[in-house]
C-alpha positions in Angstrom: -13.7 15.0 5.8 -13.6 11.2 5.5 -16.8 9.1 5.8 -17.4 7.0 8.9 -18.0 3.3 8.3 -21.7 2.5 7.7 -21.5 -1.0 9.2 -19.7 0.0 12.4 -20.0 -3.4 14.0 -17.6 -4.8 11.4 -14.9 -2.2 12.0 -11.6 -3.5 13.3 -9.1 -1.7 15.6 -6.3 0.4 14.3 -3.9 -2.2 15.7 -5.5 -4.9 13.5 -5.2 -2.5 10.5 -1.5 -1.9 11.1 -0.9 -5.7 11.4 -2.6 -6.4 8.1 -0.6 -3.6 6.4 2.6 -4.9 7.9 1.9 -8.5 6.9 0.5 -7.9 3.5 2.5 -8.4 0.3 0.4 -6.7 -2.3 -2.4 -4.2 -2.3 -4.5 -2.1 -4.8 -3.4 1.5 -5.2 -6.0 3.8 -6.7 -5.2 7.1 -8.3 -7.1 9.7 -10.3 -6.5 8.6 -13.8 -7.1 10.0 -17.3 -10.4 11.9 -18.0 -11.7 11.5 -14.5 -11.6 7.7 -14.6 -10.1 6.0 -11.5 -7.0 3.9 -12.2 -6.4 1.1 -9.7 -3.7 -1.5 -9.9 -2.1 -4.2 -7.8 1.3 -3.2 -6.4 4.0 -4.4 -3.9 4.6 -2.2 -0.9 6.3 -1.7 2.4 4.5 -0.4 5.5 6.6 1.5 8.0 5.1 1.0 11.5 7.1 3.9 12.9 5.8 6.5 10.5 2.6 4.7 9.3 3.8 5.5 5.7 3.5 3.1 2.8 6.3 2.9 0.2 6.0 1.9 -3.4 8.2 2.0 -6.5 7.4 2.8 -10.1 8.9 3.4 -13.5 10.0 7.0 -14.3 7.2 7.3 -16.9 3.7 5.9 -17.3 0.1 6.1 -16.4 0.7 5.7 -12.6 3.3 8.5 -12.4 1.3 10.8 -14.7 -1.7 10.4 -12.3 0.4 11.0 -9.2 1.8 14.2 -10.7 -1.7 15.4 -11.5 -3.2 14.6 -8.0 -1.6 13.4 -4.9 -4.8 12.1 -3.4 -4.9 8.3 -3.5 -6.4 5.3 -1.8 -4.8 2.0 -1.0 -6.5 -1.3 -0.1 -5.1 -4.5 1.4 -6.9 -7.6 2.6 -5.8 -10.7 4.4 -6.0 -14.3 3.1 -9.2 -14.9 5.2 -10.0 -17.7 7.5 -12.8 -20.3 7.8 -14.4 -21.4 11.0 -15.1 -25.1 11.5 -18.3 -26.1 9.7 -18.6 -22.9 7.7 -18.0 -22.6 4.0 -17.7 -18.8 3.9 -14.5 -16.9 4.6 -13.9 -14.2 7.2 -11.8 -11.5 5.5 -10.3 -8.4 7.0 -9.6 -5.5 4.7 -7.9 -2.1 5.3 -8.4 1.0 3.2 -6.0 3.9 3.5 -6.7 7.4 2.1 -3.9 9.8 1.9 -1.4 11.8 -0.1 1.4 10.4 -2.1 4.6 12.0 -3.1 7.6 11.2 -5.2 10.8 10.9 -3.1 13.2 13.6 -4.3 16.0 13.1 -1.8 18.4 10.4 -3.2 19.4 9.2 0.3 15.8 8.8 1.3 14.9 7.0 -2.0 17.8 4.6 -1.5 16.7 3.8 2.1 13.1 3.2 0.8 14.3 1.0 -2.0 16.4 -1.0 0.5 13.3 -1.6 2.6 11.4 -2.9 -0.4 14.3 -5.2 -1.4 14.6 -6.5 2.2 10.9 -7.4 2.3 10.7 -9.1 -1.1 14.1 -10.7 -1.7 14.3 -14.3 -0.4 17.9 -14.0 0.8 19.8 -11.1 2.2 22.5 -11.6 -0.4 20.0 -11.1 -3.2 18.9 -7.9 -1.6 22.4 -6.4 -2.1 21.5 -4.7 -5.3 23.2 -1.9 -7.1 20.8 0.6 -5.6 22.1 3.6 -7.4 21.7 1.8 -10.8 18.1 0.8 -9.8 17.2 4.3 -8.7 18.3 5.7 -12.0 15.5 3.7 -13.6 12.7 4.2 -11.0 11.1 6.5 -8.5 10.1 5.7 -4.9 6.7 6.9 -3.8 5.5 7.5 -0.2 1.9 7.5 0.9 1.2 9.4 4.0 -2.2 8.3 5.5 -4.9 10.7 6.4 -7.5 8.1 7.1 -7.4 4.4 7.7 -10.4 2.0 8.2 -10.4 -1.7 8.6 -13.4 -4.0 8.2 -14.1 -7.7 9.0 -16.5 -9.3 6.6 -18.1 -12.7 6.7 -18.7 -13.5 3.0 -21.9 -15.4 3.6 
């Protein structure tokens, strides 16, 4: 169902993919947008290593949510900051692409737990993460991406 990587020698392990997803701060979520055009945008996320799910939040209206309601098939891309080897000008960059299905979290308790995981990751201090979660959840939805395929690739940008 999902294509194999063409340049198989550049493929990285699932363990490396999971590490990049866990360490990353932003990725690009791509959905099926209006009139058949892809709609891809940068977004904060949280990766759950226990379930392999990715969690996002969004406003209760807008292009992103309309697209998710039309089609639950999405892709998500994250890449690391890259590294240089001594004497080389070009970066080595590892990227991960996840294909899967996304859903709106309907259960209030699950949504609150997901929002807390986002706050814990992005807030600089634990006190700042103590938000009024119920008030926040009245203004947004939590989305969960369940992966169906994941591929990582190491590229030397030379």
